[in-house]
C-alpha positions, 0 to 999 in steps of 0.5 A: 905163491906158494899159499895155502887155499882152503873153503871155510863156511862159505868163504875161500881162504888164502894164507900166507905164501911167498912174494917178491919185492924189487929193491930200487937200488940194488935191483935184488928181487929177494923173497919175503915170506907171508903172514897175511890171511885174506877171505873172499865170498866166491859170489862177491869180488872183495876180499876181506883181511882176518887175524895174521898168521902167528909168523910167516909161513909159505908153501904151506898146506890148507885143509877144514877140519870143522869150523877149523882152518889148519894150515900143515907144514911150510917154510920161513926165512930163517934169520935175516938173509931173505934167501935162507929159509927153514922149515917149521914143524907146528901145524896151526888151526883158525878157530873161526869161533874164537878168532884166533890161531892156535897150536895143535901138534907137531910133526914128526919131520920139518918140512914143506909142500906136504899133502894133507887130509882129515878122515875121521879123527885122524890127520894125515900129512904126506910127503913133502921136502925139507929144507936141510938136505933139499930132498923130498921124503916118503913120511906118512904122518898120522895124527889122532885128534882124540888120543893126542898120539902118532899111529902107525901107517904105511910110507908113501911107494917113494919119495915125493913132494908137490902132491895134493890129498882129498878125502872120498865119502864112504858112500862116493866108493862103488863096491861094485866096481872091482874087477872079478874074475870068471868065479866071480871072485875078486881079483887084484888090481895090477901095479902101473908099470910106471910107478915103483910101489917100493917096500910094501912092508916099510911103515913109518913108526910113531915115536915110542913117547908122546910129544910133551908139547902135545895139547888136549882140546880142551887146553888149547892155547898159542904157548907153543907159537910165540905171537910177536906183540904187534900181531897178536889179538886175543878175542874174547873165547866163545867157550864151550858148551855148558852142561846144562845146556847140552840138550839144545846142541846141535842148534838149528840151521842158519837161514840166510835172507838175500842182501844187497848194499841199498836194500839190506836184508835181514840176516838172523840166527835163529835160536830155539825161542826166536818166532819167525819172520819175514824178510824185509827190504827197506832203506836203513839209516847207519848212526853217524860218526859222530853219535858212535856211543862207542867211539869207533872201536866197534868192528864195522861188519859189512855186507861181504863179511856178513855172509860169513855168519855161518861160522858164528852159527855152528854153536849158536848161542849157547855157549859160555865166555871163558870169563863166565866159566871161573866164576861160581854158581848162583843156587838161588838169586834173592837173599834172605836180608841184603839186597843183591843186584842182577846184570843182564847182557851187554857188549864188548865193543873191542869184540863185537862178533863175540856174541856169547858175553851178550847173554850173561846173567851175574849176580852180585852180593853187596856183602860178598863183594863178588860177581858170580854167575845166574846162568845165560839169556835165550837171545844176546842183548845190549842196550836194552831195557831191565825191570823188576815186578814182583819176582819177575825181570823183564827184558824189553828190546835191545840190540841183537849182535846176530842181526845187523845191517849196514854193518850196524846193530838193529834192534829187537822188540823182543820181551823176555821174563826171568823168573827169580825163583825159578831162575827160568826164562820165557819168552812174552809178547814182543812190543809193536815197536822194536827198540834199542838204547830206549827208556824202560822202567816199572811203575804201578806193576807195568813196565813203560818203555819211551823212544830209542833207536828203532829198527830202521836205525831212527830214534822213536817217538813212540811210548808203550806200555806192558801188562804182565797180567794180560801179556800185552803191548799197548801204545800210550801218548807218544813223545812230542819229539823223537828221542833215543838214549835217555835217562829214566826214573820214577819219583812219586808215582812220575815217570821222568825222562832226561836228556837223550838224543834227537835227530837233527839233519839227515843221520845225526843226532845232537844231546839234548838237555829236555826233561819230560814227565809222564803221568801214569794216571792221566797218560799225559806229558809236562816239561820238567826242569831242564839239564845245566847241559846237554847230556846223552846215556846217562845213568838215572836213579831214584833216591830218597824221593830225588832224581839223580843223574851220573855221568852220560856224555854230550856230543862234541860240536866239531864235525867228525869227532866223538861222543865225550864222556861225563863225570858229572853228578846232578840231583833234582828235587822235587818242586826244585832245580837241578843241584850239581853233586860232585863227580863220579871217580870215572867218565862214562856212558851208557853204564848200567845204574841199579840201587841197593836201599840208599847206595847207588852202583854205577856198573860198565858203561864206555869213557872216551877218556879211555877209548873203550869200556869200563872194567871197573865200577863204583858205587856212591854211598849216599848217606856218607857222600862218598865213593867205593870200588866194588869188585871189578866187573868180570869182563869190561862191557857196555850197554848193560841192563841191571836192577837191583833186587831187594831181600825177603824180609828187610832187617837193617836200617840203611844206616847200618847197612851203609856201614857194613858196606864201607868196612867191606869195600874197605878191606 
């Protein structure tokens, strides 16, 4: 009992409250104030947990303001005595976009059992009771959310607690209902004889000096409320709107398709560049826990929670994440004399609903050793492909975090083109089959994609080629066995598909040691030298006419155990066999690999040792046969795609460039 209840984005929230726990030996029934928050869909018979309150609170009042759930007033236990309570003054709000509780303001008097309502930019807090003297009050606090000050307001006619308040929209007030006299003029409505109107001239005066602990909308934090370490959750900030993207606001209306447990429909947030698609119903194969590249740390979003996607739809995908706001903006991408690296998208498995991270495009200069912001992708992506042809980067497929089935990410078939000169995006023809965690490579001015995880959740055998001139995809010779999570590189106009995972039984996939070679001229496949051991999600690169394979993972033979990351570095010379060339500093898989001249950069990825994504990239200086550590990636993410942009004019020899990078990273 004593909980706050409010309706937010199709869900009913129940906040805090007080319950009882019977002690077996003493027989006492002490009160326990709760900090838990639950939510339910009225159409479903299931409850889900939400981030808990920073501190327990009962007899609080909840109300909804835009995309936030506010709680006003309440009481908590004072000290260790469960029978002694004290009031709270802090007004908190649950930001559904950021997934956390934030401080808003402090009431002028601590109390519980209040009524709260919102009208325009004003929040009204009325009546209530104080624990100090156990009496009800007639206070009315009016807080202006934009000015961050309290306003003067009339007090209640009498002291009262346990009341309720509701805001009526202007169109619901009928002006013709006012009583009129014989002359047609409105007459005063007589006061109820049972209600003492009190002193109508007495008003609640606001404080002369604004409170120092008031926080503006742009500087909200939890500094005023100390959150216990065991309950603190710090998700990634979805951020404010980018100044350059204000024109795209507000977003389009969210489209919801019906969904069931076995026949799962599609839930898709439409973005300005999305193309309409009809809802489809089919069986979807989830990934087995043994083959989860995130080691189970990705939050599984089930059908019950899918219906609350409207919460995220309030901002669409145009917000800058918090870390991107601190980065410098790049005005031009390609450098005159030095190579640079571009990274696209990615996913933080610990915060998968923060899809703003999946739209970030970052720029790394090899000598400045700094990550800068290029802009945002049209749609968030992870485990996608990125290839460079001329002055355009093509993004193919990948997982779209805005679309889920059975609680898991679903592959996309979209293709986007990023012009390096104008720094603008354009939508290209869709692939024939949706895919993610696939092999993607550019060869002879065409884009090739191989295998991957399809839209039904199964590995694919199909191979497609994209012609930028005609903006069209066509299928070519497929793989002889379905594969996903492969490494892909070009050596002497031949495309090498290395390792990956193949379906075994049911939804189980196994890492393989296969190496297949695709001839782009004859469109035929041939078998290559097998790997020393099975490997999936490896990083592949072509340097000096050799095929380099870095990191990756293998599936543990024992059931229930996740994938195991590797540090191995192997090299395949033309016509030769695989040679072991040491190990990377960190074990990782699903990392992005980019080659700047002769230097191999490994960015992001997931490590089974750290049980999470990596923030620290590393570069292998081939000519010096050593590893160095570039500047940390702004955010720990996996499933990133990266390309290396060559300079406009090649000025430095490979040895000179390696020496400059070596000296710069040694500082």
